[in-house]
C-alpha positions in Angstrom: -163.5 -34.4 -127.5 -160.3 -32.7 -126.3 -159.3 -36.1 -124.1 -160.8 -38.4 -126.8 -158.4 -36.5 -129.4 -155.3 -36.8 -127.3 -156.8 -41.0 -126.4 -157.0 -41.6 -129.8 -153.0 -39.8 -130.4 -151.7 -41.8 -128.1 -153.9 -44.8 -129.5 -151.7 -44.6 -132.7 -148.8 -44.0 -131.1 -148.5 -40.6 -132.2 -146.2 -38.0 -130.5 -147.4 -34.7 -129.6 -145.5 -31.7 -129.7 -145.5 -29.2 -127.8 -147.3 -26.8 -130.2 -150.4 -30.2 -129.4 -149.8 -30.2 -126.2 -149.9 -26.2 -126.3 -153.1 -26.2 -128.2 -155.1 -28.9 -126.1 -154.5 -27.6 -123.0 -156.3 -24.3 -124.9 -158.9 -26.4 -125.6 -159.0 -27.3 -122.0 -158.8 -23.7 -120.8 -161.5 -22.5 -122.5 -164.1 -24.5 -121.8 -162.5 -24.2 -118.2 -160.7 -27.2 -117.2 -158.2 -26.3 -115.7 -157.5 -29.7 -114.1 -156.4 -31.1 -117.4 -154.5 -28.6 -118.1 -152.2 -29.2 -115.1 -151.9 -33.0 -116.1 -151.3 -32.1 -119.2 -148.7 -30.0 -117.5 -147.3 -32.4 -115.3 -147.3 -34.8 -118.1 -144.6 -32.5 -119.6 -142.8 -31.9 -116.6 -142.6 -35.8 -116.3 -141.6 -36.5 -119.3 -138.4 -34.5 -119.2 -140.4 -31.5 -122.4 -138.5 -28.1 -122.3 -141.2 -25.7 -120.7 -142.1 -22.4 -121.9 -144.0 -19.6 -120.0 -146.0 -20.0 -123.0 -147.8 -23.5 -121.2 -147.6 -21.7 -117.9 -149.9 -18.8 -118.6 -152.1 -21.2 -120.7 -152.9 -22.9 -117.3 -153.1 -19.6 -115.4 -155.3 -18.7 -118.3 -157.4 -21.9 -118.0 -157.5 -21.4 -113.5 -158.0 -17.5 -114.4 -161.5 -18.2 -116.3 -162.7 -21.0 -113.5 -162.5 -18.0 -110.7 -159.6 -20.0 -108.9 -156.9 -17.4 -108.4 -155.0 -19.4 -106.0 -154.4 -21.7 -108.5 -153.9 -18.3 -110.6 -150.7 -17.9 -108.5 -149.0 -21.1 -107.4 -149.1 -22.2 -111.2 -146.9 -18.6 -111.7 -145.0 -19.6 -108.5 -144.0 -23.3 -110.0 -143.2 -21.5 -113.0 -140.5 -19.6 -111.3 -139.0 -22.8 -109.5 -138.8 -23.5 -112.9 -136.9 -20.5 -114.0 -139.7 -19.6 -117.0 -139.5 -16.1 -117.8 -143.1 -14.2 -117.4 -144.3 -13.0 -120.8 -146.2 -9.5 -121.2 -149.2 -11.9 -121.4 -148.6 -13.7 -118.1 -148.5 -10.5 -115.7 -151.5 -9.8 -117.6 -153.5 -12.8 -116.5 -151.9 -12.3 -112.7 -153.0 -8.4 -112.8 -156.4 -10.0 -113.9 -156.1 -11.9 -111.1 -155.3 -8.9 -108.4 -158.2 -7.1 -110.0 -160.9 -9.2 -110.3 -160.1 -10.9 -106.5 -160.4 -7.3 -105.3 -163.8 -7.6 -106.2 -164.8 -10.6 -104.8 
């Protein structure tokens, strides 16, 4: 369903805003479908969109929900490479991931 909304927007030549992209990513994160979140992140980067901590944190949350803690950490590293400052929520995702990986 989420992919269909995006496809419809593209077919109608509607240029999504950063808010639209983040909403699509949140929907993917909820499922969770972190691979789709990463595809959107990569598309934004290719398009030269100025990214922010919210976008990266959504991707991190999607990976966390899928239980892929290594991917949470690698997404955080990408965020740091892009000189994006983490938010409190970003740090909470990392803390949650750290505590979950201890339980495994």
